[in-house]
Steps between C-alpha positions, in 0.01 A plus 500: 500500500644840403605731786246766394219245537624394843526864615150579375356188665669591830364858482147370435525262797633777722224733385235240590671437832498871583132526412411207727704643788362856463146367481554296818661797678208724407242246616683438829530873566126550450409190705721591797505879480880491513775569247637191326870456421642332191840333531697344216624151584724263310200312362247779458319764704384487862209713624478579872252691714501546877171550679358480848171366372357399166167357610291723273696395191592144591327337202682734260832427675439126461411550133826689439703234679331232292618674180866490610761232445589502873350681795489520877459721802674556831380329814299713744705348782805696387613805697351745252124559507505561124435219254733477200314364198716405203470338161748426225464492125746309282571507129230297333157516343310616812153644458 
């Protein structure tokens, strides 16, 4: 495969990855009322949001997490009262 084709394919994948991550960040911000952070990882993009409570938007949070390649949240038994919700999006077809 020519290098130009590989570069274009990689840019398209990255573009789709960015769209998935930005969409998730936006949805998490609305659901929790807090600002979401996007972090580039070796495999893709990680979205994080810290909140004290997300009860009013919990179904939306679960929907966002379900759309991710990996996800999780901090344990309430930790020293911080805030909950860290995170999800990661990797290169791939996605939504």
